[in-house]
Each structure stands twice: as C-alpha cells, then as structure tokens.
C-alpha positions as CSV (number, residue, x, y, z in Angstrom):
1,M,-68.5,80.1,100.2
2,I,-71.1,82.5,101.3
3,E,-73.0,84.2,98.4
4,T,-73.5,87.6,100.1
5,N,-70.5,89.7,99.5
6,F,-69.1,91.2,102.7
7,I,-68.6,94.7,101.3
8,S,-72.1,94.7,99.7
9,I,-73.6,94.5,103.3
10,Y,-72.3,98.0,104.0
11,Q,-73.2,99.5,100.6
12,D,-76.8,98.3,101.2
13,S,-76.8,99.4,104.9
14,F,-75.6,102.9,104.2
15,R,-78.2,103.4,101.5
16,E,-81.0,101.9,103.6
17,N,-80.2,103.7,106.9
18,W,-79.2,107.1,105.4
19,D,-80.8,109.3,108.0
20,L,-80.2,107.1,111.1
21,K,-77.4,107.8,113.6
22,A,-74.4,105.6,113.0
23,L,-71.5,106.6,115.3
24,S,-71.1,108.8,118.4
25,D,-68.2,109.5,120.6
26,Y,-69.5,109.1,124.2
27,G,-69.3,112.2,126.3
28,T,-69.0,114.6,123.3
29,N,-71.5,116.1,120.8
30,K,-69.8,114.3,117.9
31,T,-72.3,112.1,116.0
32,Y,-72.4,110.8,112.5
33,A,-75.5,109.7,110.6
34,Y,-75.1,107.0,108.0
35,A,-75.2,109.7,105.3
36,D,-72.4,111.6,107.0
37,L,-70.4,108.4,107.3
38,A,-70.9,107.6,103.6
39,K,-69.8,111.2,102.6
40,R,-66.6,110.9,104.7
41,I,-65.9,107.5,103.1
42,A,-66.2,109.0,99.6
43,E,-63.8,111.8,100.6
44,W,-61.2,109.2,101.8
45,H,-61.7,107.2,98.6
46,L,-60.7,110.3,96.6
47,I,-57.6,110.8,98.7
48,F,-56.7,107.1,98.3
49,K,-57.0,107.4,94.6
50,Q,-54.8,110.5,94.6
51,I,-52.0,108.7,96.4
52,G,-52.2,105.7,94.1
53,L,-53.5,103.2,96.6
54,K,-54.7,100.0,94.9
55,P,-57.2,97.3,95.9
56,G,-55.3,94.7,97.9
57,D,-52.8,97.2,99.3
58,K,-52.3,97.2,103.1
59,V,-53.4,100.2,105.2
60,A,-52.8,100.2,109.0
61,V,-54.8,101.9,111.6
62,M,-53.5,102.6,115.1
63,G,-55.0,104.8,117.8
64,K,-57.7,105.3,120.4
65,D,-61.1,103.9,119.5
66,H,-63.3,106.7,118.4
67,A,-65.5,107.7,115.4
68,E,-62.6,108.8,113.3
69,W,-60.9,105.4,113.8
70,C,-64.1,103.8,112.6
71,I,-64.4,106.0,109.6
72,S,-60.8,105.3,108.6
73,F,-61.3,101.6,109.0
74,I,-64.5,101.3,106.9
75,S,-63.1,103.6,104.3
76,I,-60.2,101.3,103.7
77,L,-62.4,98.2,103.4
78,T,-64.9,99.7,101.1
79,Y,-62.1,101.0,98.8
80,G,-60.9,97.4,98.4
81,A,-57.7,97.7,100.4
82,V,-56.7,95.4,103.3
83,V,-57.0,96.8,106.8
84,V,-54.2,96.1,109.3
85,P,-55.5,97.1,112.8
86,V,-52.7,97.7,115.3
87,L,-53.3,97.8,119.0
88,Q,-52.3,101.2,120.4
89,D,-50.7,99.4,123.4
90,F,-48.0,97.8,121.2
91,S,-44.5,99.0,121.7
92,A,-42.7,101.1,119.0
93,V,-40.5,98.1,118.2
94,D,-43.5,95.7,117.8
95,T,-45.4,98.3,115.8
96,E,-42.4,98.8,113.4
97,V,-42.2,95.0,112.9
98,I,-45.9,94.7,112.1
99,L,-45.9,97.6,109.7
100,E,-42.9,96.2,107.8
101,H,-44.1,92.6,107.9
102,S,-47.6,93.5,106.7
103,E,-46.2,95.6,103.8
104,T,-48.2,98.6,105.0
105,K,-48.4,101.4,102.4
106,V,-50.6,103.9,104.1
107,L,-50.9,104.5,107.9
108,F,-53.6,106.1,110.1
109,I,-52.0,106.7,113.5
110,D,-52.1,108.8,116.6
111,P,-49.4,111.5,116.3
112,D,-48.0,110.7,119.8
113,I,-47.4,107.1,118.7
114,W,-46.1,108.2,115.3
115,A,-43.5,110.4,117.1
116,K,-42.0,107.3,118.8
117,L,-41.4,105.3,115.6
118,N,-38.0,105.2,113.9
119,P,-38.4,106.9,110.5
120,K,-35.9,104.5,108.9
121,K,-38.1,101.6,109.9
122,V,-41.2,103.0,108.3
123,S,-39.7,104.6,105.2
124,D,-41.7,102.5,102.8
125,I,-45.0,104.0,103.9
126,I,-46.1,106.5,101.2
127,A,-48.6,108.4,103.4
128,V,-49.3,108.8,107.1
129,F,-52.5,110.4,108.4
130,N,-53.4,111.7,111.9
131,I,-56.2,109.2,112.9
132,N,-57.8,111.8,115.1
133,N,-58.4,114.5,112.5
134,G,-57.2,113.2,109.1
135,N,-54.3,115.7,108.8
136,V,-51.2,114.5,106.9
137,L,-48.3,113.6,109.1
138,S,-45.9,112.4,106.4
139,E,-46.0,112.0,102.6
140,H,-43.8,110.7,99.9
141,S,-45.5,111.5,96.6
142,T,-49.0,111.6,94.9
143,T,-50.1,110.7,91.4
144,G,-51.2,114.3,90.8
145,G,-49.3,117.6,90.8
146,D,-50.4,118.9,94.2
147,S,-48.8,117.8,97.4
148,L,-50.9,115.4,99.5
149,T,-51.3,118.0,102.2
150,S,-52.5,120.6,99.7
151,Y,-55.0,118.0,98.2
152,C,-56.4,117.1,101.6
153,E,-56.8,120.8,102.6
154,S,-58.9,121.4,99.5
155,I,-60.8,118.1,99.7
156,Q,-64.2,119.9,99.6
157,K,-63.3,121.4,96.2
158,H,-62.3,117.9,94.9
159,F,-65.4,116.4,96.4
160,E,-67.8,118.9,94.8
161,A,-66.0,118.3,91.4
162,A,-66.5,114.5,91.8
163,Y,-70.1,114.9,92.7
164,P,-71.4,118.1,90.9
165,E,-75.0,117.2,91.5
166,G,-74.5,116.6,95.2
167,F,-73.7,113.4,97.0
168,S,-76.7,111.0,97.5
169,K,-77.5,107.4,98.2
170,K,-76.9,106.3,94.6
171,D,-73.3,107.5,94.9
172,V,-72.6,104.9,97.6
173,V,-70.9,102.4,95.3
174,Y,-68.1,100.3,96.8
175,H,-65.4,97.9,95.5
176,F,-66.7,94.4,96.2
177,T,-63.6,92.6,97.2
178,P,-64.4,88.9,96.4
179,N,-65.3,87.0,99.6
180,E,-62.4,84.6,99.2
181,H,-59.9,87.4,99.3
182,L,-58.0,88.9,102.2
183,V,-59.7,92.0,103.8
184,L,-58.3,92.1,107.3
185,L,-54.8,91.2,108.6
186,N,-55.0,91.0,112.3
187,Y,-51.9,90.9,114.6
188,T,-52.7,90.3,118.2
189,S,-50.6,89.8,121.2
190,G,-51.0,86.3,122.4
191,T,-50.5,84.6,125.8
192,T,-47.5,82.6,124.6
193,G,-45.6,85.2,122.7
194,F,-45.9,87.6,119.8
195,S,-48.6,86.4,117.4
196,K,-48.8,85.9,113.7
197,G,-50.7,88.0,111.2
198,V,-54.0,86.2,110.9
199,M,-55.4,86.4,107.3
200,I,-59.2,87.1,107.6
201,T,-61.3,87.0,104.4
202,G,-64.6,88.7,103.5
203,N,-66.2,85.3,103.7
204,N,-65.1,84.9,107.4
205,L,-66.6,88.2,108.4
206,A,-69.7,87.8,106.2
207,G,-70.4,84.5,108.0
208,N,-70.2,86.2,111.4
209,I,-72.5,89.0,110.4
210,L,-75.1,86.8,108.6
211,F,-75.2,84.4,111.6
212,A,-75.8,87.3,114.0
213,R,-78.5,88.7,111.6
214,K,-80.2,85.3,111.6
215,Y,-80.6,85.4,115.3
216,E,-81.3,89.1,115.5
217,I,-78.5,89.7,118.0
218,I,-79.0,93.5,117.4
219,K,-81.6,95.3,115.3
220,K,-82.1,98.5,113.3
221,H,-82.5,101.6,115.5
222,E,-80.9,99.9,118.5
223,V,-78.0,101.2,120.5
224,I,-74.7,99.5,121.5
225,L,-71.8,100.8,123.7
226,N,-68.3,99.7,122.6
227,F,-65.7,99.5,125.4
228,L,-63.6,96.7,123.9
229,P,-60.5,97.2,121.7
230,L,-61.7,97.6,118.1
231,A,-58.3,96.4,116.9
232,H,-59.2,93.0,118.2
233,T,-61.7,90.9,116.2
234,Y,-64.1,90.3,119.1
235,G,-64.9,94.0,119.6
236,C,-64.5,94.9,115.9
237,T,-66.9,92.3,114.6
238,F,-69.7,92.6,117.2
239,N,-69.4,96.2,118.3
240,F,-68.6,97.7,114.9
241,F,-69.2,95.5,111.9
242,L,-72.5,94.0,113.1
243,P,-74.3,97.2,114.3
244,L,-73.1,99.1,111.2
245,A,-74.6,96.4,109.0
246,Q,-77.9,96.5,110.9
247,G,-78.5,100.3,111.0
248,S,-77.8,100.4,114.7
249,H,-76.2,103.3,116.6
250,I,-72.7,102.7,118.0
251,Y,-71.4,104.7,121.0
252,L,-67.6,104.6,121.5
253,L,-66.5,104.9,125.1
254,G,-63.1,106.1,124.1
255,K,-61.7,105.6,127.7
256,I,-60.3,102.9,129.8
257,P,-63.5,101.0,131.0
258,A,-63.1,101.6,134.7
259,P,-66.2,100.3,136.6
260,S,-67.4,103.9,137.6
261,I,-67.0,105.2,134.0
262,L,-68.7,102.1,132.5
263,L,-71.7,102.1,134.8
264,K,-72.3,105.8,134.2
265,A,-72.1,105.2,130.4
266,F,-74.6,102.3,130.6
267,K,-77.1,104.4,132.5
268,T,-76.7,107.3,130.0
269,I,-76.8,105.2,126.8
270,R,-79.1,102.3,127.9
271,P,-77.7,99.9,125.3
272,N,-79.9,97.1,123.8
273,L,-77.0,94.7,123.6
274,I,-73.9,94.4,125.7
275,I,-70.7,92.7,124.4
276,S,-68.3,92.1,127.2
277,V,-65.4,90.1,128.6
278,P,-65.9,87.9,131.8
279,L,-63.7,90.2,133.9
280,V,-66.3,93.0,134.0
281,F,-69.0,90.7,135.5
282,E,-66.6,88.8,137.7
283,R,-65.5,92.0,139.3
284,I,-69.1,93.2,139.8
285,Y,-69.8,89.9,141.5
286,R,-66.7,89.9,143.6
287,D,-66.7,93.6,144.6
288,T,-70.4,94.4,144.8
289,I,-72.6,91.3,145.1
290,L,-70.5,88.8,147.1
291,P,-69.7,91.1,150.1
292,K,-73.5,91.5,150.5
293,L,-74.2,87.8,150.2
294,N,-71.6,87.0,152.8
295,K,-73.1,89.2,155.5
296,P,-74.4,86.9,158.3
297,A,-77.9,88.5,158.3
298,V,-78.2,88.0,154.5
299,K,-76.9,84.4,154.8
300,A,-79.7,83.7,157.3
301,L,-82.4,85.1,155.0
302,L,-81.1,83.2,152.0
303,S,-81.8,79.9,153.9
304,I,-85.5,80.7,153.7
305,P,-86.8,79.9,150.1
306,L,-89.3,82.7,149.9
307,L,-86.9,85.4,151.1
308,R,-84.1,84.0,149.0
309,K,-86.3,84.5,145.9
310,L,-87.0,88.1,146.9
311,I,-83.3,88.8,147.6
312,Y,-82.3,87.4,144.2
313,K,-85.0,89.4,142.5
314,K,-83.8,92.6,144.1
315,I,-80.1,91.8,143.1
316,H,-81.3,91.1,139.5
317,K,-83.2,94.4,139.4
318,A,-80.2,96.4,140.7
319,L,-77.8,94.7,138.2
320,D,-80.2,95.2,135.4
321,E,-80.6,98.9,136.2
322,G,-76.9,99.4,136.7
323,L,-76.4,98.3,133.1
324,G,-79.0,100.7,131.7
325,G,-82.1,98.5,132.1
326,N,-82.7,98.2,128.4
327,F,-80.7,95.3,127.2
328,R,-82.1,92.0,125.8
329,E,-78.9,90.1,126.3
330,V,-75.3,90.3,127.6
331,I,-72.8,88.2,125.5
332,V,-69.6,87.3,127.3
333,G,-66.6,86.1,125.4
334,G,-62.8,86.4,125.1
335,A,-62.1,84.1,128.0
336,A,-63.8,81.5,130.2
337,M,-66.3,82.7,132.8
338,N,-65.8,81.9,136.4
339,E,-68.2,79.0,137.3
340,E,-69.3,80.5,140.6
341,V,-70.2,83.7,139.0
342,S,-72.0,81.9,136.1
343,R,-74.0,79.8,138.6
344,F,-75.1,82.8,140.5
345,L,-76.1,84.9,137.5
346,K,-78.0,81.9,136.1
347,K,-79.7,81.4,139.5
348,I,-81.0,85.0,139.5
349,R,-82.1,84.6,135.8
350,F,-79.8,87.3,134.5
351,K,-79.9,87.6,130.7
352,F,-76.4,86.6,129.8
353,T,-74.7,84.0,127.7
354,V,-71.1,82.9,127.0
355,G,-69.8,82.5,123.5
356,Y,-66.5,81.1,122.2
357,G,-64.3,82.4,119.5
358,M,-60.8,83.3,118.4
359,T,-59.1,85.7,116.0
360,E,-58.6,82.8,113.5
361,C,-62.4,82.5,113.2
362,A,-63.1,86.3,113.0
363,P,-64.0,85.4,115.8
364,L,-67.2,83.4,116.5
365,I,-67.2,79.6,116.8
366,S,-70.1,78.9,119.2
367,Y,-73.0,80.7,120.8
368,C,-76.6,80.2,122.0
369,S,-79.1,82.6,123.5
370,W,-79.3,83.3,127.3
371,R,-82.4,81.1,127.6
372,E,-80.6,78.0,126.2
373,W,-77.2,78.6,127.8
374,R,-75.9,75.9,130.1
375,I,-73.6,76.6,133.1
376,G,-69.9,76.0,132.2
377,S,-70.5,75.9,128.5
378,C,-69.9,78.4,125.7
379,G,-72.9,77.6,123.5
380,K,-73.1,75.3,120.5
381,P,-71.2,75.5,117.1
382,L,-73.0,78.0,114.8
383,D,-75.6,76.0,112.9
384,G,-74.9,76.3,109.1
385,F,-71.7,78.2,109.6
386,M,-69.3,76.2,111.9
387,E,-68.7,72.6,113.0
388,A,-66.6,71.4,116.0
389,R,-65.2,68.1,117.1
390,I,-63.0,66.9,120.0
391,D,-59.8,65.2,119.1
392,Y,-58.5,62.9,121.9
393,T,-55.2,62.0,120.2
394,G,-52.6,62.4,122.9
395,Y,-55.3,62.7,125.5
396,E,-56.5,59.1,125.6
397,N,-58.4,58.1,128.8
398,Q,-59.0,61.8,129.6
399,E,-62.3,63.7,129.8
400,N,-61.0,66.5,127.6
401,G,-59.3,66.7,124.2
402,E,-58.4,69.4,121.7
403,I,-61.3,71.4,120.2
404,Q,-61.0,71.4,116.4
405,V,-63.3,73.4,114.1
406,R,-64.1,74.0,110.4
407,G,-66.5,76.2,108.5
408,E,-67.1,79.5,106.9
409,H,-65.4,81.5,109.7
410,V,-62.0,79.8,109.5
411,C,-59.2,82.0,108.3
412,M,-56.8,81.5,105.4
413,G,-53.8,81.1,107.8
414,Y,-50.9,83.3,108.8
415,F,-49.5,86.0,106.5
416,K,-46.1,85.0,105.0
417,K,-45.9,82.0,107.4
418,P,-46.6,78.9,105.2
419,D,-45.2,76.5,107.7
420,L,-47.3,77.8,110.6
421,T,-50.3,77.9,108.3
422,E,-49.8,74.2,107.5
423,E,-49.5,73.4,111.2
424,L,-52.8,75.2,111.9
425,F,-54.8,72.5,110.1
426,T,-55.1,68.8,110.4
427,E,-54.6,66.5,107.5
428,D,-58.4,66.2,107.0
429,G,-58.9,70.0,107.0
430,W,-60.0,70.8,110.6
431,M,-58.4,73.8,112.4
432,H,-56.5,73.3,115.6
433,T,-57.8,75.8,118.2
434,G,-55.3,74.9,120.9
435,D,-58.1,74.8,123.4
436,L,-58.9,71.7,125.5
437,G,-62.4,70.8,126.4
438,C,-65.4,68.5,125.7
439,M,-68.8,68.5,124.1
440,D,-72.0,67.1,125.7
441,K,-74.6,65.0,123.8
442,D,-76.5,68.1,122.7
443,G,-73.4,69.8,121.2
444,F,-72.6,72.3,123.9
445,I,-68.9,73.1,124.1
446,Y,-67.1,73.2,127.5
447,I,-63.6,74.7,127.5
448,R,-61.2,73.6,130.2
449,G,-58.1,75.6,129.2
450,R,-55.4,76.2,126.7
451,S,-53.2,73.2,125.7
452,K,-50.1,75.3,126.0
453,A,-51.1,76.5,129.5
454,M,-52.0,73.0,130.7
455,L,-49.8,71.5,133.4
456,L,-49.1,67.9,134.3
457,S,-49.3,66.6,137.8
458,A,-46.6,64.2,139.2
459,N,-48.7,61.2,138.2
460,G,-49.6,62.6,134.8
461,Q,-53.0,64.1,135.3
462,N,-54.0,67.2,133.4
463,I,-54.2,70.4,135.4
464,F,-55.8,73.5,134.0
465,P,-54.4,76.5,135.7
466,E,-57.2,78.8,134.5
467,T,-59.7,76.8,136.5
468,I,-57.7,77.2,139.7
469,E,-57.1,80.9,139.0
470,S,-60.8,81.5,138.5
471,K,-61.6,80.1,141.9
472,L,-58.7,82.1,143.5
473,N,-59.7,85.4,141.9
474,I,-63.1,85.4,143.4
475,F,-61.6,86.0,146.9
476,P,-62.3,89.8,147.5
477,L,-58.7,90.5,148.6
478,V,-57.2,89.0,145.4
479,S,-57.0,91.2,142.3
480,E,-55.6,88.5,140.0
481,S,-53.5,85.4,140.0
482,L,-51.3,83.1,137.9
483,V,-50.8,79.4,138.7
484,V,-47.4,77.9,137.7
485,S,-45.5,74.7,138.2
486,R,-42.2,74.8,140.0
487,N,-40.3,71.7,140.9
488,K,-43.4,69.6,140.2
489,R,-45.4,71.6,142.7
490,L,-48.2,74.1,142.0
491,E,-47.7,77.7,143.2
492,A,-49.7,80.8,142.6
493,L,-48.4,84.3,141.9
494,V,-51.0,86.5,143.5
495,V,-51.6,90.3,143.0
496,P,-53.4,91.6,146.2
497,N,-56.4,93.9,145.7
498,M,-55.1,96.8,147.7
499,D,-58.3,98.8,147.4
500,A,-60.3,96.0,149.0
501,I,-57.6,95.6,151.7
502,K,-57.7,99.3,152.6
503,A,-61.5,99.2,152.6
504,Q,-61.4,96.5,155.2
505,G,-59.1,98.6,157.4
506,L,-56.2,96.2,157.0
507,T,-52.5,96.9,156.5
508,P,-50.9,95.3,153.4
509,E,-49.3,92.7,155.7
510,E,-52.6,91.8,157.3
511,G,-54.3,91.6,153.9
512,W,-51.6,89.3,152.6
513,A,-52.0,87.1,155.7
514,K,-55.7,86.7,155.0
515,I,-55.0,85.9,151.4
516,E,-52.5,83.2,152.5
517,K,-55.1,81.8,154.9
518,F,-57.5,81.5,151.9
519,R,-55.2,78.9,150.4
520,T,-56.8,76.3,152.7
521,T,-60.3,77.2,151.5
522,L,-59.1,77.1,147.9
523,N,-57.5,73.7,148.2
524,E,-60.7,72.3,149.6
525,Q,-62.4,73.0,146.2
526,L,-59.6,71.3,144.3
527,G,-58.7,67.7,143.5
528,S,-55.7,66.1,145.3
529,Y,-53.5,66.4,142.3
530,E,-54.2,70.2,141.7
531,K,-53.7,71.6,145.2
532,V,-51.6,74.8,145.5
533,T,-48.7,74.5,147.8
534,R,-47.6,78.1,148.0
535,F,-48.7,81.7,147.3
536,E,-46.2,84.2,146.1
537,R,-47.0,87.9,146.4
538,H,-46.8,89.8,143.1
539,D,-47.3,93.6,143.6
540,E,-47.6,94.7,140.0
541,P,-50.5,93.8,137.7
542,F,-49.7,91.1,135.2
543,I,-49.0,92.1,131.6
544,K,-52.0,91.1,129.5
545,T,-53.3,90.7,125.9
546,P,-56.1,92.9,124.6
547,K,-58.6,90.3,125.8
548,Q,-57.2,90.8,129.3
549,S,-55.6,87.3,129.2
550,I,-52.3,87.1,131.1
551,K,-49.2,86.7,129.0
552,R,-48.2,83.5,130.7
553,Y,-44.8,83.1,128.9
554,L,-43.5,86.1,130.7
555,Y,-44.0,84.5,134.2
556,T,-43.6,80.7,133.8
557,N,-39.8,80.5,133.5
C-alpha cells in the first residue's frame, strides 16, 4: 500500500499552486486558476452537505469534456464520494443501467442527455445538476428547509457564511478517503460486449501519479492539451489527475479531435507533453508523410544516405512544428502502434514512446522514455509499482502467452460481480490482462493481440487479426479494417477512405478496385497461415470503444 494518500496530493497541489492557471476551455476566455478551482470545490461541498451526500456515496458525471466537467469530478473526489464517469456516447438504455447498477445518488449530466432518460429508471437519484453550468435539473429533497434550487441560487450567501474571513489556502481541507477504499467506478464499453464496473482505489491512482512524478513526465507551469475522453482512465489519469497534481495548466479541446482542429490547437497551445492514441499518428503518417515518401523523385533521393538524412530531418522538423514544437515527449497508448509507423518515427528520431495499460490498472502497466523505447514494444513494467509475467499455459510451444500483472495499480475487481472478480485473478494473485504477448530479456513487453480476438488457422497456429489490420490500414485508400474468420478462411471487412479516393480523382468503384489489388501486396507481408483470401466492402465506419478500438463482437458472427 502506498503511504501518500491520493486525495492529499490535490489538497497540497491546490495550496502550493494557488495563483497558477489550472483549467482552460480551448477557444474560449474561460480559465480557472488553482485558487478559483479550490473555491468552486468548496461551493460544491456545501451543496453536497445540503443534500445529505455522504462519503462513499456514488456520484455520476456525464457530458462533454470541459472545465465544468473537471470541477464537478474533482469536487466529488475531494468530498469523499465515489465518482462514476459515464461516457457521453452511451445510449440512454446503457446509461440507465449504469446509473442503477452503480447505485448513483447524485448526477451531473448534459441536459440534452438527461432529456432522453426514462424518469422511472432514474427515480432513486436525489439530485441532478446541469454539468455545463451547475443548475438544478431535478431534486427530491434536501436536509435543510430551502429547496435545492433555492440553496444553489444563493450559494454565494452560504459560502460567505461558511468562510466569514474569506476563502484562503488554509481552507483547502479535504476528506482523505483511505487509499484502500473505492474512489472511482469506471464503466467502459469494451470490444467484446458491455463491460463491468471496474473498482479503482485511491491506491491505484496514487501509484500512477507518483510513478509519473518520479519520471517528471510533466512539470509545474507546463501545459497539456486534452483531446481524449476524460471518462476513460487513460485520458483522465494523464490529462487530468497528473497535471492537476503537478501544478500544470490543462487545456480542454472540447471538440471531436479532427486533424485540422487538433493541429491548430497544438500550434496555439504548444503543449509540453502530448498524450495520444496511435490512430492520430498513424493517420498523419498515412495521409501526409507516406504519399510524399512514395513519390518517385523522393524515393530516388532516399537511396542516397546523405540526402536521406536531410529528408528525414526536414520531415522531423515539420512534424515537430505541426505539434506545437514545444513538447518533450509524445506518449502513445490505448492500442498497439502500427510497426511500419513506429519504425519510421524511430528512424527520424521523433520523440515518442508507447506505453501499455488498461482500465483495471488505472491504467498504466508499462512505460519507458522515448530514448529507451524499442520498436514493437510498449515499455517495461513500472519499477517499484508493477510487475508482469508471461503465462504460457494453453499456449505451449508458442512464442506468445498471456500477459499477467500484479502491483499497486491493480484494481479491486468488478462492482457487485464477485464471480467475475474471482476470474480476474490467478490462484497465486496475478491479474489476467487478456492480452497475448512476450517479454525480452531486458523486460520490454511486446503485445501481439487480445486473447479473445485471436483466431486459429486450419493447422492450429495463432493468428492476431490486429497485426494484419495494422498493415492493411496503412494503405492510403483504406480508412479502417476488421479481419474475421469465415469457414476457416480469413477475410477482411474494409472501410474505404472516400476522401483519399476522391483526392486521387477516382470513382468509388475504381478506388475499391485498387484496394482489392492491394490484397496481393498485403499477403506478401504475411505468413502462409495468415493470408487474407477476400476483402468485403464496408461503407460505414465500425462502431468503436472510447479508445477507438473496434467492437469486434458486433461483426464477427
């Protein structure tokens, strides 16, 4: 158990970084200093007390990522309640199931989403607040005589009565939920069906933060841009919890991270650290870099060592400047990185690394700096915090086995699911990740794919569809793909990149013909047992999880 209390990290940070900027909504004039944030938290604590909220009660947050979302979230944690982040993309039915299953008592939600919920399904919730402005959307009762709406409208009066000498650093005093207790109940949409409520403790989160502090992943006064969903542990821990603990300044994109929007924001904000998913850089490589490298004249120049070095240097500089030109490192996680893209970025000495994590570890399992990182790996288990091993049971005589982990970051299990919690762990206490891979002699982890996604060839060899898809998705005319097994043959569902097809002056039919022709090139890169026999056109984008992983179970039957 980690000695440093998770909540104490924020009590200390808000006091120490009082006058520094904490949160900004990108594209607006809305900015909160740490002092402003602490004051807003104190106001919410008064409201929570008024409605009779107790430490350990569940409070859900659901809406677009912006400063008010962050204020609601950290107010709940520092009060001693348990946060239940709900992705705004969940359907009304799934949201109702989560709110009921989690025993949510108070809800912060976007009013448009609230309007779609069935009142009978959420009748046990005692108070509902508009996550955009704090207004009351629904109330049952309060412990005082005034209505909740009336109390909130006069919050300044109540605040001044609570702090008659003014609000200062010494008034930042929070409920230190013991590290072994539940602080975050995270429901995510997985690739194999609707997921469980992962029980994350203060200890799990404290481990992630203290590890990141040890390696100075981000520092005081530095700036970070969040464009990942904060209701998911990856974005939440490294784009919210970590910078807030360090006295850093968080900009919240608040929009769908389309390439044009994202590149403009990078140039404006010039972040010191970039936390991303592979898809962002795979698309930059496929749509911007690869077409230039494939030009005959450039290919000829690349064959000359001195000119090759100059070309790579020029690409590096352009990529660096496109991302703001001020970052020390890009950390990629959430999915495996395409090997061709990885090799190229490593070749031009781009400052990026790939980590490995999962919700059940809040999320980090392995990491190393960009200088140490090895192609195809996702770093090493976190020294002093996490351990990993490869279990070859059931995978005898194979290169890969199941990655199993243990350590400070491993969750308690699944909320109200004792059977599934028991299945999560081995008899000797290691956690099943469900990921297949291997480790080299220096401890670097290499992930090959999910055990549930793995396919078997006719002669029993393991096939990792993610590896094949990664090679296929690099083709400029392919937007995304999904490899499935049908009648013991591999086929790929392929979504054409219509923008690229139009840009090349091709009709949809001509574009598809080129994609089908690429199957020969693809199969030349694959083993005899993993060759794709057929492409099937799929015109709609695949339905994905928040990490942009395809929900395979929807397409494999």
